[in-house]
C-alpha positions in Angstrom: -35.2 4.7 44.9 -38.5 6.3 44.1 -39.3 7.0 40.5 -40.3 10.6 39.5 -44.0 11.1 38.8 -45.0 10.5 35.2 -46.1 14.1 34.8 -42.6 15.3 35.8 -40.9 12.8 33.5 -43.1 13.9 30.6 -42.3 17.6 31.4 -38.6 16.8 31.3 -38.9 15.1 28.0 -40.8 18.1 26.6 -38.1 20.5 27.9 -35.4 18.4 26.3 -37.3 18.3 23.0 -37.8 22.1 23.1 -34.1 22.6 23.8 -33.1 20.4 20.8 -35.6 22.3 18.6 -34.2 25.6 19.8 -30.6 24.5 19.1 -31.5 23.2 15.6 -33.3 26.5 14.9 -30.0 28.3 15.1 -28.5 28.5 11.6 -24.9 27.5 12.5 -26.0 24.5 14.6 -28.6 23.4 12.0 -26.1 23.8 9.1 -23.3 22.1 11.1 -25.6 19.1 11.8 -26.5 19.0 8.0 -22.8 19.2 7.0 -21.8 16.5 9.5 -24.6 14.3 8.1 -23.5 14.9 4.5 -19.8 14.6 5.0 -20.2 12.0 7.7 -22.2 9.7 5.4 -19.6 10.2 2.6 -16.8 9.4 4.9 -18.6 6.4 6.4 -19.1 4.9 2.9 -15.4 5.5 2.2 -14.2 4.1 5.5 -16.5 1.1 5.1 -14.7 0.3 1.9 -11.3 0.8 3.4 -11.9 -1.3 6.5 -13.4 -4.1 4.4 -10.3 -3.8 2.2 -8.1 -4.0 5.3 -9.7 -7.3 6.2 -9.2 -8.8 2.8 -5.7 -7.8 1.9 -2.4 -8.1 3.8 -1.3 -5.1 5.9 1.5 -4.4 3.4 -1.1 -3.9 0.6 -3.3 -1.8 2.9 -0.2 0.3 3.7 0.2 1.0 0.0 -3.4 2.1 -0.2 -2.9 4.4 2.8 0.1 5.9 1.2 -1.5 6.6 -2.3 -4.6 8.0 -0.7 -2.5 10.4 1.4 -0.7 11.6 -1.7 -4.0 12.1 -3.5 -5.4 14.0 -0.6 -2.5 16.4 -0.7 -3.0 16.8 -4.5 -6.7 17.6 -3.9 -5.8 20.6 -1.8 -3.3 21.8 -4.4 -5.9 21.4 -7.1 -8.5 23.3 -5.1 -6.0 26.1 -4.6 -8.1 27.6 -1.8 -11.1 28.1 -4.1 -13.6 26.4 -1.9 -12.8 28.6 1.1 -12.8 31.7 -1.2 -16.2 30.6 -2.6 -17.8 30.1 0.8 -16.7 33.6 1.8 -17.9 35.1 -1.5 -21.3 33.4 -1.5 -21.8 34.3 2.1 -21.6 38.1 1.3 -24.8 39.8 0.3 -23.7 40.6 -3.2 -26.1 40.9 -6.2 -26.9 37.7 -8.0 -25.0 38.8 -11.1 -21.8 39.1 -9.1 -22.3 35.6 -7.6 -22.9 34.2 -11.1 -19.7 35.8 -12.4 -17.8 34.4 -9.5 -19.3 30.9 -10.2 -18.2 31.1 -13.8 -14.7 31.9 -12.8 -14.7 29.2 -10.1 -15.8 26.6 -12.6 -13.0 27.5 -15.0 -10.4 27.5 -12.2 -11.5 24.0 -11.0 -11.4 22.6 -14.6 -7.9 24.1 -15.2 -6.3 23.3 -11.8 -8.0 19.9 -11.6 -6.7 18.8 -15.0 -3.2 19.9 -14.4 -2.9 18.4 -11.0 -4.4 15.1 -12.1 -1.9 14.8 -15.0 1.0 15.7 -12.8 -0.1 13.2 -10.1 -0.5 10.4 -12.7 3.0 11.2 -14.1 4.5 11.1 -10.5 3.0 7.7 -9.7 3.9 6.3 -13.1 7.6 7.4 -13.3 8.8 7.7 -9.7 8.7 5.7 -6.5 7.8 2.1 -5.9 6.3 0.2 -8.9 3.8 -1.5 -6.6 2.3 1.9 -5.8 2.0 3.1 -9.4 -1.2 1.4 -10.5 -3.3 2.0 -7.4 -1.8 5.5 -7.2 -3.0 6.4 -10.7 -6.5 5.2 -9.8 -6.4 7.1 -6.6 -5.6 10.2 -8.6 -9.1 10.1 -10.0 -10.3 11.5 -6.6 -8.8 14.8 -7.5 -11.4 15.8 -10.2 -14.2 14.1 -8.3 -13.5 16.1 -5.2 -13.4 19.4 -7.1 -16.7 18.5 -8.8 -18.3 17.8 -5.5 -17.0 21.0 -3.9 -18.3 23.2 -6.7 -21.9 22.6 -5.9 -21.5 22.2 -2.1 -19.8 25.6 -1.7 -23.0 27.5 -2.3 -25.1 25.4 0.0 -22.5 25.7 2.7 -22.1 29.5 2.4 -25.8 30.1 2.6 -26.3 27.6 5.5 -28.7 25.5 3.3 -26.9 22.1 3.3 -29.9 20.5 4.9 -31.7 20.6 1.5 -29.3 18.1 -0.1 -28.7 15.8 2.9 -31.5 13.3 2.3 -30.4 12.5 -1.3 -26.7 12.4 -0.4 -27.4 10.2 2.6 -29.4 7.7 0.5 -26.7 7.6 -2.2 -24.0 6.9 0.4 -25.9 4.3 2.2 -26.9 2.3 -0.9 -23.7 2.7 -2.9 -21.4 2.4 0.1 -23.0 -1.0 1.0 -22.7 -2.2 -2.6 -19.1 -1.1 -2.8 -18.2 -2.9 0.4 -19.8 -6.1 -0.9 -17.8 -5.7 -4.1 -14.4 -5.4 -2.5 -13.7 -9.2 -2.0 -15.1 -9.9 -5.5 -12.9 -7.5 -7.4 -9.8 -8.9 -9.1 -7.0 -6.7 -7.7 -6.1 -3.6 -5.7 -6.6 -1.2 -8.6 -10.2 -2.1 -9.0 -10.8 -2.0 -5.3 -9.2 1.5 -5.0 -11.4 2.6 -7.9 -14.4 2.3 -5.7 -13.4 5.4 -3.8 -13.5 7.9 -6.7 -16.7 6.2 -7.9 -18.4 6.9 -4.6 -17.3 10.5 -4.7 -18.5 11.0 -8.2 -21.9 9.7 -7.3 -22.2 12.3 -4.5 -21.0 15.0 -6.8 -23.7 14.2 -9.3 -26.4 14.3 -6.6 -25.2 17.7 -5.5 -25.0 19.0 -9.0 -28.6 18.0 -9.8 -29.8 19.8 -6.6 -27.6 22.8 -7.5 -29.2 23.1 -11.0 -32.7 22.4 -9.7 -32.5 25.3 -7.2 -31.2 27.7 -9.9 -28.0 28.6 -8.0 -25.4 30.8 -9.6 -23.6 29.0 -12.5 -22.6 29.7 -16.1 -20.1 28.8 -18.8 -16.5 28.6 -17.4 -14.9 32.0 -17.6 -11.2 31.4 -17.9 -10.4 35.1 -18.1 -11.3 35.3 -14.4 -9.0 32.5 -13.3 -6.0 34.8 -12.8 -7.8 37.2 -10.5 -9.3 34.3 -8.5 -5.9 32.6 -8.2 -4.3 35.8 -6.8 -7.2 36.2 -4.3 -7.0 32.6 -3.1 -3.2 32.3 -3.1 -2.8 33.0 0.7 -5.6 30.5 1.4 -4.1 27.9 -1.0 -0.7 28.2 0.7 -2.3 27.8 4.1 -4.4 24.9 3.1 -1.5 23.1 1.5 0.7 23.6 4.5 -2.1 22.3 6.8 -2.6 19.3 4.6 1.1 18.6 4.4 1.6 18.6 8.1 -1.5 16.5 8.7 -0.3 13.9 6.1 3.4 14.3 6.9 3.2 11.4 9.3 2.4 8.9 6.6 5.0 10.4 4.3 7.7 10.1 6.9 6.6 6.7 8.0 6.6 5.4 4.4 10.2 6.6 3.9 11.5 5.1 7.2 9.5 1.9 7.9 7.8 -0.9 6.0 4.4 -0.7 4.2 2.8 -3.1 6.8 3.5 -0.6 9.6 2.1 2.2 7.5 -1.0 0.1 7.2 -1.2 -0.3 11.0 -0.9 3.5 11.4 -3.5 4.0 8.7 -6.1 1.9 10.5 -5.6 4.0 13.7 -5.8 7.3 11.8 -8.8 6.4 9.8 -10.8 5.4 13.0 -10.3 8.9 14.3 -11.2 10.5 10.9 -15.0 10.7 11.3 -14.6 12.7 14.5 -12.2 15.0 12.7 -14.7 15.5 9.9 -17.4 16.5 12.5 -15.0 19.2 13.9 -14.1 20.4 10.4 -17.7 20.6 9.4 -18.5 22.7 12.4 -15.4 24.8 11.6 -16.8 25.5 8.1 -20.1 26.7 9.6 -18.2 28.8 12.1 -16.3 30.3 9.2 -19.5 31.2 7.3 -21.1 32.6 10.4 -18.1 34.7 11.6 -17.7 36.1 8.1 -21.1 37.7 8.5 -20.5 38.7 12.1 -17.1 40.4 11.5 -18.7 42.2 8.6 -21.7 43.4 10.5 -21.8 42.2 14.2 -24.9 44.3 15.1 -25.4 44.1 18.8 -23.4 40.9 19.1 -20.4 40.7 21.5 -17.9 38.7 19.4 -15.7 37.9 22.4 -18.4 36.1 24.3 -19.7 34.3 21.2 -16.2 33.1 20.3 -15.6 31.8 23.8 -18.9 29.8 23.7 -17.9 28.2 20.4 -14.4 27.4 21.5 -15.7 25.9 24.8 -18.3 23.8 23.0 -15.6 22.4 20.6 -13.2 21.7 23.5 -15.9 19.7 25.3 -16.7 17.7 22.2 -13.0 16.9 21.7 -12.6 15.7 25.3 -15.7 13.5 25.0 -14.6 12.0 21.7 -11.1 11.3 23.0 -12.5 9.4 26.0 -14.9 7.5 23.8 -12.2 6.4 21.4 -9.8 5.4 24.1 -12.5 3.1 25.7 -14.4 1.7 22.7 -12.0 1.5 19.8 -9.4 -0.9 21.2 -11.8 -3.8 21.7 -13.3 -3.1 18.3 -9.9 -3.5 16.7 -9.3 -6.7 18.6 -12.5 -8.2 17.2 -12.9 -6.7 13.7 -9.2 -6.3 12.6 -7.1 -8.6 14.7 -4.2 -8.3 12.3 -3.9 -4.6 13.3 -3.6 -5.0 17.1 -0.5 -2.9 17.0 -2.7 0.1 16.0 -4.2 0.3 19.5 -1.4 2.3 21.2 -1.3 4.6 18.2 -5.0 5.1 18.3 -4.9 6.2 22.0 -2.3 8.9 21.2 -4.2 10.1 18.2 -7.4 10.3 20.3 -5.6 12.7 22.6 -4.4 14.7 19.6 -8.0 14.9 18.5 -8.8 17.2 21.4 -6.5 19.8 20.0 -7.3 19.1 16.4 -11.0 19.7 16.9 -10.3 22.9 18.8 -8.1 24.1 16.0 -10.8 23.7 13.4 -13.0 26.2 15.3 -10.2 28.6 16.0 -9.2 28.6 12.3 -12.8 29.1 11.3 -12.9 32.3 13.4 -9.7 33.6 11.9 -10.9 32.8 8.4 -14.1 34.6 9.1 -12.1 37.7 10.0 -10.2 37.3 6.7 -6.8 36.7 8.5 -5.6 34.3 5.8 -2.0 35.5 5.9 -1.8 35.0 9.6 -3.1 31.4 9.2 -0.5 30.9 6.5 2.3 31.9 8.9 0.9 29.6 11.6 0.5 26.7 9.2 4.1 27.1 8.0 5.4 27.1 11.6 3.4 24.0 12.3 4.7 22.2 9.3 8.3 22.8 10.4 7.5 21.8 14.0 5.7 18.6 13.1 8.5 17.6 10.6 11.1 18.1 13.3 9.1 16.1 15.8 8.6 13.3 13.3 12.3 13.1 12.7 12.9 12.9 16.4 10.1 10.5 17.4 9.7 8.0 14.6 13.2 6.5 14.8 12.8 6.1 18.5 9.1 5.1 18.9 8.1 3.8 15.4 4.5 4.3 14.4 3.5 5.5 17.9 6.2 8.2 17.5 4.3 9.6 14.5 1.1 9.9 16.6 3.1 11.6 19.4 4.5 14.2 16.9 0.9 15.1 15.9 -0.2 15.4 19.5 2.6 17.8 20.4 2.2 19.7 17.2 -1.5 20.2 17.5 -1.2 21.3 21.2 1.3 24.0 20.2 -1.0 25.0 17.3 -3.9 25.4 19.7 -1.9 27.7 22.0 -0.9 29.9 19.1 -4.4 30.1 17.6 -6.0 30.9 20.9 -3.7 34.0 21.2 -4.4 34.9 17.6 -8.2 34.7 18.0 -8.1 36.7 21.2 -6.2 39.5 19.5 -8.3 39.5 16.4 -11.6 39.6 18.3 -10.3 42.3 20.6 -9.1 44.4 17.6 -12.5 44.1 15.9 -14.3 45.1 19.1 -12.0 48.1 19.5 -12.7 49.3 16.0 -16.4 48.9 16.5 -16.2 50.9 19.8 -14.4 53.7 17.9 -17.1 53.6 15.2 -14.6 52.4 12.5 
């Protein structure tokens, strides 16, 4: 076959480079890439520690780690109480700097109060209920609650103003260096408590990096204003309920598995789920940027046709989900065989979770559009229905199919969720366009 002329090949490369530059020049795309790099590097550092841990402890011990982390992740959402979502929406609005500063003072107070209460409740729960083997690593995992809130406080402003790229280099460097050191430390630490403690330590380091940039850029802050917590809590309540329901049904699989099967099987499921997690974070990061962008567009669309834009975003997300599912189905099984042979049973689970990822990534964008429109109560209703649906599916599938049944329950639940949210987005966009046509 004849090769194309060098000049033609060079022209194609230049066109490709121009296309990439044009894409990155778009605020949503550029911010999404930055958020993916930031969250992706943080997740990669955490997963590196977890997978090294899986290689050095029995599946039963790793199952314990999977369980306590899942409980801590639910607690993080409860402690946040929808404040991060509310903050992104507030900072994205063109309000005066003084208003943003007042909001930041109330936000800081709310995070301090809710974080402290949630942490203490979680410590008490691990200490006085459940399996004694889970208590010590669970109490250590509870430290991720305050570290997550601290990280989110600074990141919210950068996310809302589509300026995450400014902090990516420092966060990336911290995650690469500290993640590698933490992974090397895992086999040298004396017990599971010390190994789990690496996770909040990594998150705290990222939080400090973000805080330093936050202060250096003179972003809105101030002494905690506890008198504003009540108003913020009332405003964020629908978001908090929705976020909690979403987190519950996304972690319900581990909770049901832990109550019905042994810890080693929970560890097998945890390996499969964590392999899909980076791709979920990509979709979630894009969904946050979609949320920021559609908040502005629903407020003032200008000459934009929201229906066409929403369709493009949904189509792009669907294409990403299909590509990732295919990649995982082909590449991940041999990787598990080589790197984690004790977890071969995770391969069929992984294939089902990869299929579920198609719908999960789509739902992140659909939810971002609905959040941008301020339809938080609608999302709460959808999340409540999904929780009931997934719980019922888990009760039906887990006794019959074991760990694979949990993945099947998520697949069906996410597919139904996609259908519901597509209808909701279609109606919301049509309603906004109709109001605009009437001049309202």
